[in-house]
C-alpha positions as a LaTeX table, in Angstrom:
\begin{tabular}{lrrr}
\hline
Residue & $x$ (\AA) & $y$ (\AA) & $z$ (\AA) \\
\hline
Met1 & 67.77 & 124.23 & 114.36 \\
Thr2 & 66.36 & 121.04 & 115.82 \\
Val3 & 68.47 & 117.90 & 116.41 \\
Arg4 & 66.63 & 116.26 & 113.43 \\
Gly5 & 67.04 & 119.42 & 111.31 \\
Arg6 & 70.83 & 119.25 & 111.79 \\
Trp7 & 70.90 & 115.57 & 111.09 \\
Thr8 & 68.84 & 116.06 & 107.85 \\
Ala9 & 70.96 & 118.98 & 106.88 \\
Gly10 & 74.19 & 117.08 & 107.30 \\
Arg11 & 73.09 & 114.41 & 104.99 \\
Thr12 & 71.75 & 116.72 & 102.37 \\
Ala13 & 75.07 & 118.64 & 102.44 \\
Phe14 & 77.04 & 115.57 & 101.63 \\
Gly15 & 74.41 & 114.58 & 98.87 \\
Val16 & 74.70 & 117.82 & 97.24 \\
Val17 & 78.49 & 117.57 & 97.32 \\
Leu18 & 78.14 & 114.14 & 95.58 \\
Ala19 & 75.53 & 115.28 & 93.14 \\
Met20 & 77.91 & 118.31 & 92.13 \\
Thr21 & 80.69 & 115.78 & 91.57 \\
Ala22 & 78.59 & 113.77 & 89.40 \\
Leu23 & 77.66 & 116.75 & 87.32 \\
Leu24 & 81.20 & 117.88 & 86.88 \\
Phe25 & 81.98 & 114.39 & 85.76 \\
Asp26 & 79.21 & 114.30 & 83.33 \\
Ala27 & 80.24 & 117.71 & 81.84 \\
Ala28 & 83.95 & 116.73 & 81.64 \\
Thr29 & 83.09 & 113.61 & 79.54 \\
Ala30 & 80.19 & 114.92 & 77.48 \\
Gly31 & 82.43 & 115.48 & 74.63 \\
Ala32 & 83.33 & 111.90 & 74.47 \\
Gln33 & 79.88 & 110.59 & 73.62 \\
Ser34 & 80.80 & 110.59 & 69.80 \\
Glu35 & 83.99 & 108.83 & 70.26 \\
Arg36 & 84.24 & 105.02 & 71.23 \\
Leu37 & 85.15 & 104.20 & 74.79 \\
Asp38 & 87.45 & 101.23 & 75.23 \\
Pro39 & 87.67 & 99.64 & 78.75 \\
Arg40 & 90.88 & 97.94 & 77.69 \\
Asn41 & 92.47 & 101.45 & 77.94 \\
Gly42 & 91.62 & 101.90 & 81.69 \\
Ala43 & 88.93 & 104.03 & 83.14 \\
Leu44 & 88.09 & 107.12 & 85.29 \\
Glu45 & 85.78 & 107.10 & 88.11 \\
Phe46 & 84.21 & 109.77 & 90.52 \\
Trp47 & 82.77 & 108.31 & 93.86 \\
Gly48 & 81.78 & 109.11 & 97.08 \\
Ala49 & 81.26 & 106.95 & 100.33 \\
Leu50 & 79.75 & 107.28 & 103.69 \\
Ser51 & 79.43 & 105.29 & 106.79 \\
Gly52 & 77.49 & 105.38 & 109.98 \\
Arg53 & 78.72 & 104.73 & 113.44 \\
Ser54 & 81.79 & 102.57 & 113.44 \\
Pro55 & 81.85 & 99.08 & 115.38 \\
Gln56 & 84.24 & 97.55 & 117.64 \\
Trp57 & 86.14 & 94.94 & 115.95 \\
Gly58 & 89.15 & 94.52 & 117.96 \\
Ile59 & 92.38 & 95.36 & 116.13 \\
Leu60 & 90.40 & 96.18 & 112.99 \\
Gly61 & 88.49 & 98.94 & 114.85 \\
Glu62 & 88.69 & 99.79 & 118.51 \\
Thr63 & 87.12 & 103.28 & 118.30 \\
Pro64 & 83.20 & 102.99 & 118.33 \\
His65 & 80.62 & 105.57 & 117.20 \\
Met66 & 82.82 & 107.41 & 114.54 \\
Arg67 & 81.23 & 108.46 & 111.34 \\
Phe68 & 83.32 & 108.67 & 108.07 \\
Gly69 & 82.98 & 109.96 & 104.47 \\
Gln70 & 85.01 & 110.66 & 101.56 \\
Leu71 & 85.00 & 111.77 & 98.02 \\
Ala72 & 87.59 & 110.27 & 95.55 \\
Val73 & 88.67 & 110.08 & 91.89 \\
Arg74 & 89.83 & 106.49 & 90.69 \\
Leu75 & 92.21 & 105.89 & 87.85 \\
Ser76 & 92.43 & 102.27 & 86.69 \\
Arg77 & 94.63 & 100.50 & 84.27 \\
Pro78 & 94.40 & 96.72 & 83.13 \\
Ile79 & 96.91 & 94.17 & 84.20 \\
Gly80 & 98.15 & 91.29 & 82.19 \\
Ala81 & 96.91 & 90.41 & 78.58 \\
Pro82 & 94.37 & 92.67 & 76.80 \\
Ala83 & 90.80 & 91.91 & 77.25 \\
Ala84 & 88.56 & 91.02 & 74.26 \\
Glu85 & 87.06 & 94.12 & 72.40 \\
Gly86 & 84.09 & 95.46 & 74.34 \\
Glu87 & 84.66 & 93.72 & 77.65 \\
Phe88 & 86.51 & 94.81 & 80.76 \\
Pro89 & 89.90 & 93.51 & 81.76 \\
Thr90 & 89.95 & 90.77 & 84.36 \\
Leu91 & 92.28 & 92.55 & 86.75 \\
Glu92 & 92.90 & 96.27 & 87.17 \\
Trp93 & 95.44 & 98.31 & 88.97 \\
Thr94 & 93.59 & 101.27 & 90.74 \\
Ile95 & 94.70 & 104.53 & 92.20 \\
Asp96 & 92.27 & 106.55 & 94.40 \\
Val97 & 93.00 & 110.31 & 94.80 \\
Ile98 & 91.07 & 111.69 & 97.95 \\
Pro99 & 90.70 & 115.28 & 98.07 \\
Leu100 & 88.03 & 115.28 & 100.68 \\
Ala101 & 87.57 & 113.02 & 103.69 \\
Arg102 & 85.81 & 113.78 & 107.14 \\
Leu103 & 85.84 & 111.88 & 110.31 \\
Ser104 & 83.75 & 112.45 & 113.61 \\
Pro105 & 85.53 & 114.70 & 116.11 \\
Pro106 & 88.27 & 112.75 & 118.01 \\
Leu107 & 87.29 & 111.14 & 121.28 \\
Val108 & 89.04 & 112.54 & 124.40 \\
Ser109 & 91.97 & 110.35 & 125.47 \\
Leu110 & 92.14 & 109.28 & 129.04 \\
Arg111 & 95.63 & 107.70 & 128.80 \\
Gly112 & 97.93 & 109.19 & 131.48 \\
Ala113 & 95.11 & 110.27 & 133.64 \\
Gly114 & 95.39 & 107.40 & 135.98 \\
Val115 & 92.62 & 105.55 & 134.37 \\
Pro116 & 93.14 & 101.81 & 133.74 \\
Cys117 & 93.54 & 101.16 & 130.07 \\
Pro118 & 93.68 & 97.50 & 129.27 \\
Thr119 & 92.24 & 98.11 & 125.80 \\
Ala120 & 92.16 & 101.33 & 123.57 \\
Ala121 & 88.34 & 101.22 & 123.74 \\
Leu122 & 88.45 & 101.70 & 127.60 \\
Cys123 & 90.96 & 104.53 & 127.41 \\
Val124 & 88.64 & 107.21 & 125.89 \\
Leu125 & 85.83 & 109.31 & 127.15 \\
Pro126 & 82.79 & 107.64 & 125.31 \\
Pro127 & 80.58 & 110.12 & 123.28 \\
Asp128 & 77.28 & 111.04 & 124.66 \\
Pro129 & 74.81 & 108.52 & 123.27 \\
Ala130 & 72.13 & 111.16 & 123.19 \\
Asp131 & 74.16 & 113.57 & 121.02 \\
Arg132 & 73.04 & 113.70 & 117.49 \\
Ser133 & 74.25 & 117.07 & 116.52 \\
Gly134 & 74.60 & 116.13 & 112.95 \\
Leu135 & 76.25 & 113.85 & 110.44 \\
Phe136 & 79.52 & 115.78 & 110.83 \\
Pro137 & 79.33 & 118.31 & 113.68 \\
Pro138 & 81.41 & 121.44 & 114.04 \\
Gly139 & 84.93 & 120.24 & 114.93 \\
Ala140 & 84.90 & 117.17 & 112.70 \\
Pro141 & 88.42 & 117.09 & 111.18 \\
Leu142 & 88.92 & 117.24 & 107.39 \\
Gly143 & 91.33 & 115.06 & 105.55 \\
Ala144 & 92.97 & 114.19 & 102.09 \\
Gly145 & 95.14 & 111.61 & 100.84 \\
Ile146 & 95.86 & 108.76 & 98.32 \\
Ala147 & 95.40 & 105.02 & 97.95 \\
Pro148 & 97.77 & 103.99 & 95.20 \\
Leu149 & 97.72 & 100.20 & 96.03 \\
Gly150 & 94.52 & 99.06 & 94.52 \\
Leu151 & 93.54 & 95.91 & 92.70 \\
Val152 & 90.12 & 95.07 & 91.24 \\
Arg153 & 89.08 & 91.68 & 89.84 \\
Arg154 & 85.92 & 91.82 & 87.55 \\
Phe155 & 83.36 & 89.14 & 86.72 \\
His156 & 80.83 & 88.94 & 83.85 \\
Arg157 & 82.86 & 91.38 & 81.82 \\
Arg158 & 80.73 & 92.10 & 78.81 \\
Gly159 & 77.14 & 92.27 & 80.30 \\
Pro160 & 75.19 & 95.43 & 81.42 \\
Val161 & 75.95 & 94.50 & 84.98 \\
Ser162 & 79.46 & 93.74 & 86.02 \\
Pro163 & 80.32 & 92.54 & 89.50 \\
Trp164 & 83.63 & 93.23 & 91.06 \\
Ile165 & 85.83 & 92.67 & 94.24 \\
Gly166 & 88.81 & 94.84 & 95.14 \\
Val167 & 91.26 & 95.73 & 97.80 \\
Ser168 & 93.25 & 98.93 & 98.30 \\
Gly169 & 95.78 & 100.54 & 100.66 \\
Gly170 & 97.05 & 104.16 & 101.12 \\
Ala171 & 97.22 & 107.11 & 103.66 \\
Leu172 & 95.07 & 109.98 & 104.85 \\
Leu173 & 96.13 & 113.24 & 106.56 \\
Phe174 & 93.77 & 114.90 & 108.88 \\
Ser175 & 93.67 & 118.45 & 110.08 \\
Glu176 & 94.06 & 117.10 & 113.60 \\
Arg177 & 94.85 & 114.04 & 115.64 \\
Val178 & 92.22 & 111.38 & 114.98 \\
Pro179 & 90.41 & 109.23 & 116.11 \\
Thr180 & 91.45 & 110.38 & 119.63 \\
Thr181 & 93.33 & 113.41 & 120.96 \\
Lys182 & 96.52 & 111.45 & 121.50 \\
Ala183 & 96.51 & 109.64 & 118.10 \\
Ala184 & 98.02 & 111.00 & 114.85 \\
Gln185 & 97.12 & 113.25 & 111.95 \\
Phe186 & 98.89 & 110.96 & 109.46 \\
Asn187 & 97.13 & 107.74 & 109.17 \\
Phe188 & 97.22 & 104.58 & 107.00 \\
Thr189 & 94.30 & 103.04 & 105.31 \\
Ala190 & 93.30 & 99.60 & 104.09 \\
Ser191 & 90.06 & 98.47 & 102.46 \\
Ala192 & 88.16 & 95.63 & 100.81 \\
Glu193 & 85.16 & 96.16 & 98.61 \\
Val194 & 82.57 & 94.41 & 96.70 \\
Gly195 & 80.42 & 96.16 & 94.08 \\
Leu196 & 78.34 & 96.28 & 90.88 \\
Arg197 & 78.80 & 98.44 & 87.81 \\
Phe198 & 75.58 & 99.13 & 85.82 \\
Gly199 & 76.04 & 99.96 & 81.99 \\
Pro200 & 77.74 & 98.39 & 78.95 \\
Pro201 & 81.48 & 98.26 & 79.21 \\
Thr202 & 81.88 & 100.68 & 76.30 \\
Glu203 & 79.57 & 103.34 & 77.96 \\
Arg204 & 79.55 & 105.33 & 81.08 \\
Gly205 & 77.91 & 103.51 & 83.94 \\
Ile206 & 76.87 & 103.87 & 87.54 \\
Thr207 & 78.85 & 102.02 & 90.34 \\
Leu208 & 77.41 & 100.94 & 93.64 \\
Ala209 & 79.50 & 99.05 & 96.19 \\
Tyr210 & 79.98 & 98.14 & 99.94 \\
Arg211 & 83.52 & 98.90 & 101.35 \\
Phe212 & 85.12 & 97.87 & 104.56 \\
His213 & 87.58 & 100.66 & 105.50 \\
His214 & 90.27 & 100.61 & 108.18 \\
Ile215 & 92.11 & 103.62 & 109.51 \\
Ser216 & 95.15 & 103.53 & 111.96 \\
Asn217 & 98.57 & 105.06 & 112.38 \\
Ala218 & 100.55 & 101.77 & 112.58 \\
Gly219 & 101.81 & 102.61 & 116.12 \\
Thr220 & 103.57 & 105.94 & 115.09 \\
Ala221 & 101.70 & 107.97 & 117.83 \\
Gly222 & 101.16 & 107.62 & 121.59 \\
Glu223 & 97.85 & 105.82 & 120.96 \\
Asn224 & 96.78 & 103.64 & 117.84 \\
Pro225 & 93.11 & 102.85 & 118.03 \\
Gly226 & 91.87 & 101.88 & 114.66 \\
Val227 & 88.60 & 102.92 & 113.06 \\
Ala228 & 86.54 & 100.36 & 111.12 \\
Ser229 & 83.75 & 101.55 & 108.87 \\
His230 & 81.13 & 100.14 & 106.78 \\
Leu231 & 81.19 & 102.45 & 103.67 \\
Ile232 & 78.29 & 102.53 & 101.08 \\
Met233 & 79.90 & 103.91 & 97.77 \\
Val234 & 78.19 & 105.57 & 94.84 \\
Gly235 & 80.05 & 106.55 & 91.73 \\
Met236 & 80.14 & 107.32 & 88.01 \\
His237 & 82.58 & 105.24 & 85.98 \\
Arg238 & 83.80 & 105.88 & 82.32 \\
Pro239 & 86.22 & 103.85 & 80.17 \\
Arg240 & 89.01 & 105.88 & 78.55 \\
Arg241 & 89.01 & 106.66 & 74.80 \\
\hline
\end{tabular}
């Protein structure tokens, strides 16, 4: 398979998984169409997110050229006084359960090899810039986790388009050390997001968002180079009955 073919296949595979998740969500909620959905009871959302090559943003992300993607289920509950009938609560507490995450293969660490390492970015063997072997080539580690510390603030809560901003924190466990070979399998996460929900509050809707996502092990391993990711999120959102 050509380089272009592998790259296209990788993106297609992730798209197929996201489409299957959306279909499962649609089937699971089809029986609720005859019942009134009320956003004041909280909501259920299935979403997927994908980023290209990570930037170097100092302490927020010292590991460049990493790709990251995840699929998740989000549960949300209102905070504070009930909203008016037919509109979203102003504040929501969210929990993201992440059954599938994937990161680029770990970079080879040079620490301890007699190489000067004033920063983490200079302590790894950089990837080959000509290597485009796929979105997630063989050897890319898998992960799973949870982000139970989420907060969402919604605006324009009655209309067909509802903007929101949010933050969340949690952890991911990967199948091997990431993002370098001397980092850790268990990593903490933090993110900030801004997005739009399309659809009336009392019906199912589509969500589209940008999320800045950070991964690091908080100094629990020999190396702690963070990964900063610019994620594009797409999801399906349904208020609870």
